[in-house]
PDB file as gemmi writes it, atoms N, CA and C in Angstrom:
CRYST1    1.000    1.000    1.000  90.00  90.00  90.00 P 1                      
ATOM      1  N   MET A   1       0.842  -1.172   0.000  1.00  0.00           N  
ATOM      2  CA  MET A   1       0.000   0.000   0.000  1.00  0.00           C  
ATOM      3  C   MET A   1       0.895   1.246   0.000  1.00  0.00           C  
ATOM      4  N   PRO A   2       0.680   2.187  -0.934  1.00  0.00           N  
ATOM      5  CA  PRO A   2       1.511   3.386  -0.994  1.00  0.00           C  
ATOM      6  C   PRO A   2       1.273   4.280   0.220  1.00  0.00           C  
ATOM      7  N   LYS A   3       2.321   5.034   0.586  1.00  0.00           N  
ATOM      8  CA  LYS A   3       2.192   5.973   1.695  1.00  0.00           C  
ATOM      9  C   LYS A   3       1.291   7.128   1.268  1.00  0.00           C  
ATOM     10  N   PRO A   4       0.441   7.622   2.177  1.00  0.00           N  
ATOM     11  CA  PRO A   4      -0.393   8.772   1.823  1.00  0.00           C  
ATOM     12  C   PRO A   4       0.464  10.029   1.688  1.00  0.00           C  
ATOM     13  N   ASN A   5       0.062  10.915   0.793  1.00  0.00           N  
ATOM     14  CA  ASN A   5       0.766  12.173   0.604  1.00  0.00           C  
ATOM     15  C   ASN A   5       0.389  13.101   1.747  1.00  0.00           C  
ATOM     16  N   LEU A   6       1.353  13.407   2.599  1.00  0.00           N  
ATOM     17  CA  LEU A   6       1.107  14.276   3.739  1.00  0.00           C  
ATOM     18  C   LEU A   6       1.524  15.713   3.464  1.00  0.00           C  
ATOM     19  N   GLY A   7       1.841  16.012   2.223  1.00  0.00           N  
ATOM     20  CA  GLY A   7       2.285  17.353   1.877  1.00  0.00           C  
ATOM     21  C   GLY A   7       3.750  17.529   2.216  1.00  0.00           C  
ATOM     22  N   GLY A   8       4.223  18.749   2.218  1.00  0.00           N  
ATOM     23  CA  GLY A   8       5.619  19.004   2.552  1.00  0.00           C  
ATOM     24  C   GLY A   8       6.527  18.877   1.351  1.00  0.00           C  
ATOM     25  N   ARG A   9       7.797  18.872   1.629  1.00  0.00           N  
ATOM     26  CA  ARG A   9       8.818  18.832   0.588  1.00  0.00           C  
ATOM     27  C   ARG A   9       8.875  17.455  -0.060  1.00  0.00           C  
ATOM     28  N   PRO A  10       8.970  17.399  -1.384  1.00  0.00           N  
ATOM     29  CA  PRO A  10       9.086  16.096  -2.051  1.00  0.00           C  
ATOM     30  C   PRO A  10      10.454  15.471  -1.775  1.00  0.00           C  
ATOM     31  N   GLU A  11      10.503  14.161  -1.785  1.00  0.00           N  
ATOM     32  CA  GLU A  11      11.773  13.469  -1.599  1.00  0.00           C  
ATOM     33  C   GLU A  11      12.697  13.783  -2.767  1.00  0.00           C  
ATOM     34  N   ILE A  12      13.996  13.928  -2.480  1.00  0.00           N  
ATOM     35  CA  ILE A  12      14.950  14.212  -3.551  1.00  0.00           C  
ATOM     36  C   ILE A  12      15.897  13.051  -3.785  1.00  0.00           C  
ATOM     37  N   GLY A  13      15.750  12.010  -3.016  1.00  0.00           N  
ATOM     38  CA  GLY A  13      16.614  10.842  -3.167  1.00  0.00           C  
ATOM     39  C   GLY A  13      16.459   9.935  -1.970  1.00  0.00           C  
ATOM     40  N   PRO A  14      17.239   8.871  -1.939  1.00  0.00           N  
ATOM     41  CA  PRO A  14      17.126   7.936  -0.824  1.00  0.00           C  
ATOM     42  C   PRO A  14      17.611   8.566   0.483  1.00  0.00           C  
ATOM     43  N   LYS A  15      16.983   8.166   1.568  1.00  0.00           N  
ATOM     44  CA  LYS A  15      17.371   8.638   2.895  1.00  0.00           C  
ATOM     45  C   LYS A  15      18.615   7.876   3.341  1.00  0.00           C  
ATOM     46  N   VAL A  16      19.608   8.618   3.829  1.00  0.00           N  
ATOM     47  CA  VAL A  16      20.846   8.030   4.326  1.00  0.00           C  
ATOM     48  C   VAL A  16      21.065   8.554   5.741  1.00  0.00           C  
ATOM     49  N   GLU A  17      21.200   7.637   6.681  1.00  0.00           N  
ATOM     50  CA  GLU A  17      21.430   8.040   8.067  1.00  0.00           C  
ATOM     51  C   GLU A  17      22.884   7.781   8.435  1.00  0.00           C  
ATOM     52  N   ILE A  18      23.497   8.763   9.114  1.00  0.00           N  
ATOM     53  CA  ILE A  18      24.883   8.617   9.567  1.00  0.00           C  
ATOM     54  C   ILE A  18      24.999   9.154  10.990  1.00  0.00           C  
ATOM     55  N   ARG A  19      26.038   8.737  11.663  1.00  0.00           N  
ATOM     56  CA  ARG A  19      26.374   9.286  12.979  1.00  0.00           C  
ATOM     57  C   ARG A  19      27.655  10.093  12.814  1.00  0.00           C  
ATOM     58  N   LEU A  20      27.671  11.261  13.451  1.00  0.00           N  
ATOM     59  CA  LEU A  20      28.827  12.147  13.363  1.00  0.00           C  
ATOM     60  C   LEU A  20      29.356  12.453  14.756  1.00  0.00           C  
ATOM     61  N   PRO A  21      30.651  12.653  14.875  1.00  0.00           N  
ATOM     62  CA  PRO A  21      31.186  13.124  16.152  1.00  0.00           C  
ATOM     63  C   PRO A  21      30.570  14.488  16.484  1.00  0.00           C  
ATOM     64  N   ALA A  22      30.429  14.775  17.758  1.00  0.00           N  
ATOM     65  CA  ALA A  22      29.763  16.008  18.195  1.00  0.00           C  
ATOM     66  C   ALA A  22      30.411  17.259  17.611  1.00  0.00           C  
ATOM     67  N   ASP A  23      31.741  17.281  17.513  1.00  0.00           N  
ATOM     68  CA  ASP A  23      32.405  18.479  17.001  1.00  0.00           C  
ATOM     69  C   ASP A  23      32.082  18.728  15.529  1.00  0.00           C  
ATOM     70  N   ILE A  24      31.983  17.670  14.743  1.00  0.00           N  
ATOM     71  CA  ILE A  24      31.640  17.822  13.322  1.00  0.00           C  
ATOM     72  C   ILE A  24      30.182  18.253  13.177  1.00  0.00           C  
ATOM     73  N   ALA A  25      29.288  17.646  13.948  1.00  0.00           N  
ATOM     74  CA  ALA A  25      27.872  18.020  13.895  1.00  0.00           C  
ATOM     75  C   ALA A  25      27.690  19.487  14.277  1.00  0.00           C  
ATOM     76  N   ALA A  26      28.433  19.942  15.280  1.00  0.00           N  
ATOM     77  CA  ALA A  26      28.334  21.339  15.707  1.00  0.00           C  
ATOM     78  C   ALA A  26      28.833  22.280  14.617  1.00  0.00           C  
ATOM     79  N   ARG A  27      29.917  21.915  13.962  1.00  0.00           N  
ATOM     80  CA  ARG A  27      30.460  22.763  12.889  1.00  0.00           C  
ATOM     81  C   ARG A  27      29.498  22.838  11.713  1.00  0.00           C  
ATOM     82  N   ILE A  28      28.876  21.711  11.378  1.00  0.00           N  
ATOM     83  CA  ILE A  28      27.883  21.698  10.299  1.00  0.00           C  
ATOM     84  C   ILE A  28      26.710  22.595  10.667  1.00  0.00           C  
ATOM     85  N   ALA A  29      26.269  22.528  11.917  1.00  0.00           N  
ATOM     86  CA  ALA A  29      25.163  23.378  12.369  1.00  0.00           C  
ATOM     87  C   ALA A  29      25.541  24.855  12.270  1.00  0.00           C  
ATOM     88  N   GLU A  30      26.774  25.198  12.638  1.00  0.00           N  
ATOM     89  CA  GLU A  30      27.248  26.583  12.525  1.00  0.00           C  
ATOM     90  C   GLU A  30      27.238  27.050  11.073  1.00  0.00           C  
ATOM     91  N   LEU A  31      27.787  26.230  10.187  1.00  0.00           N  
ATOM     92  CA  LEU A  31      27.824  26.584   8.767  1.00  0.00           C  
ATOM     93  C   LEU A  31      26.418  26.741   8.205  1.00  0.00           C  
ATOM     94  N   ALA A  32      25.525  25.837   8.587  1.00  0.00           N  
ATOM     95  CA  ALA A  32      24.145  25.901   8.105  1.00  0.00           C  
ATOM     96  C   ALA A  32      23.485  27.206   8.540  1.00  0.00           C  
ATOM     97  N   LYS A  33      23.705  27.588   9.787  1.00  0.00           N  
ATOM     98  CA  LYS A  33      23.123  28.838  10.290  1.00  0.00           C  
ATOM     99  C   LYS A  33      23.676  30.033   9.524  1.00  0.00           C  
ATOM    100  N   GLU A  34      24.991  30.040   9.298  1.00  0.00           N  
ATOM    101  CA  GLU A  34      25.621  31.129   8.542  1.00  0.00           C  
ATOM    102  C   GLU A  34      25.057  31.235   7.132  1.00  0.00           C  
ATOM    103  N   GLU A  35      24.777  30.097   6.503  1.00  0.00           N  
ATOM    104  CA  GLU A  35      24.279  30.066   5.126  1.00  0.00           C  
ATOM    105  C   GLU A  35      22.758  30.190   5.040  1.00  0.00           C  
ATOM    106  N   GLY A  36      22.071  30.098   6.179  1.00  0.00           N  
ATOM    107  CA  GLY A  36      20.611  30.211   6.182  1.00  0.00           C  
ATOM    108  C   GLY A  36      19.909  28.983   5.629  1.00  0.00           C  
ATOM    109  N   VAL A  37      20.520  27.816   5.837  1.00  0.00           N  
ATOM    110  CA  VAL A  37      19.918  26.563   5.379  1.00  0.00           C  
ATOM    111  C   VAL A  37      19.852  25.590   6.554  1.00  0.00           C  
ATOM    112  N   ASN A  38      19.132  24.488   6.371  1.00  0.00           N  
ATOM    113  CA  ASN A  38      19.082  23.490   7.437  1.00  0.00           C  
ATOM    114  C   ASN A  38      20.303  22.575   7.354  1.00  0.00           C  
ATOM    115  N   ARG A  39      20.472  21.750   8.384  1.00  0.00           N  
ATOM    116  CA  ARG A  39      21.648  20.872   8.428  1.00  0.00           C  
ATOM    117  C   ARG A  39      21.693  19.913   7.255  1.00  0.00           C  
ATOM    118  N   SER A  40      20.542  19.366   6.876  1.00  0.00           N  
ATOM    119  CA  SER A  40      20.526  18.416   5.759  1.00  0.00           C  
ATOM    120  C   SER A  40      21.051  19.057   4.483  1.00  0.00           C  
ATOM    121  N   GLU A  41      20.591  20.269   4.202  1.00  0.00           N  
ATOM    122  CA  GLU A  41      21.060  20.962   2.996  1.00  0.00           C  
ATOM    123  C   GLU A  41      22.550  21.265   3.095  1.00  0.00           C  
ATOM    124  N   MET A  42      23.012  21.649   4.270  1.00  0.00           N  
ATOM    125  CA  MET A  42      24.437  21.932   4.433  1.00  0.00           C  
ATOM    126  C   MET A  42      25.262  20.684   4.201  1.00  0.00           C  
ATOM    127  N   ILE A  43      24.815  19.549   4.716  1.00  0.00           N  
ATOM    128  CA  ILE A  43      25.530  18.288   4.498  1.00  0.00           C  
ATOM    129  C   ILE A  43      25.556  17.949   3.014  1.00  0.00           C  
ATOM    130  N   ARG A  44      24.416  18.136   2.311  1.00  0.00           N  
ATOM    131  CA  ARG A  44      24.390  17.874   0.866  1.00  0.00           C  
ATOM    132  C   ARG A  44      25.405  18.753   0.146  1.00  0.00           C  
ATOM    133  N   ARG A  45      25.451  20.036   0.495  1.00  0.00           N  
ATOM    134  CA  ARG A  45      26.392  20.958  -0.155  1.00  0.00           C  
ATOM    135  C   ARG A  45      27.842  20.549   0.100  1.00  0.00           C  
ATOM    136  N   LEU A  46      28.145  20.218   1.350  1.00  0.00           N  
ATOM    137  CA  LEU A  46      29.514  19.825   1.686  1.00  0.00           C  
ATOM    138  C   LEU A  46      29.921  18.552   0.962  1.00  0.00           C  
ATOM    139  N   LEU A  47      29.014  17.600   0.877  1.00  0.00           N  
ATOM    140  CA  LEU A  47      29.321  16.359   0.165  1.00  0.00           C  
ATOM    141  C   LEU A  47      29.526  16.611  -1.324  1.00  0.00           C  
ATOM    142  N   ARG A  48      28.672  17.449  -1.924  1.00  0.00           N  
ATOM    143  CA  ARG A  48      28.849  17.775  -3.348  1.00  0.00           C  
ATOM    144  C   ARG A  48      30.220  18.402  -3.594  1.00  0.00           C  
ATOM    145  N   GLU A  49      30.605  19.358  -2.729  1.00  0.00           N  
ATOM    146  CA  GLU A  49      31.905  20.019  -2.882  1.00  0.00           C  
ATOM    147  C   GLU A  49      33.053  19.021  -2.747  1.00  0.00           C  
ATOM    148  N   ALA A  50      32.963  18.155  -1.751  1.00  0.00           N  
ATOM    149  CA  ALA A  50      34.026  17.168  -1.534  1.00  0.00           C  
ATOM    150  C   ALA A  50      34.121  16.200  -2.705  1.00  0.00           C  
ATOM    151  N   LEU A  51      32.986  15.749  -3.200  1.00  0.00           N  
ATOM    152  CA  LEU A  51      32.991  14.818  -4.332  1.00  0.00           C  
ATOM    153  C   LEU A  51      33.508  15.489  -5.598  1.00  0.00           C  
ATOM    154  N   ALA A  52      33.140  16.752  -5.812  1.00  0.00           N  
ATOM    155  CA  ALA A  52      33.615  17.479  -6.990  1.00  0.00           C  
ATOM    156  C   ALA A  52      35.131  17.657  -6.944  1.00  0.00           C  
ATOM    157  N   ALA A  53      35.679  17.808  -5.753  1.00  0.00           N  
ATOM    158  CA  ALA A  53      37.124  17.980  -5.608  1.00  0.00           C  
ATOM    159  C   ALA A  53      37.887  16.698  -5.921  1.00  0.00           C  
ATOM    160  N   HIS A  54      37.203  15.573  -5.904  1.00  0.00           N  
ATOM    161  CA  HIS A  54      37.850  14.281  -6.150  1.00  0.00           C  
ATOM    162  C   HIS A  54      37.546  13.715  -7.526  1.00  0.00           C  
ATOM    163  N   THR A  55      36.972  14.531  -8.407  1.00  0.00           N  
ATOM    164  CA  THR A  55      36.679  14.034  -9.757  1.00  0.00           C  
ATOM    165  C   THR A  55      37.457  14.800 -10.790  1.00  0.00           C  
TER     166      THR A  55                                                      
END                                                                             
């Protein structure tokens, strides 16, 4: 049975859960606040930048 549409933001890809050391999580939160985005978006941006640097 499909999940009911509860509104909100559409999914943009598979959900990935990770655990981070407290210092890294805090730094990501700081960067997100500075950029005016949420932590998830900040993590996506940081990962894109890191991956682009390795290609």
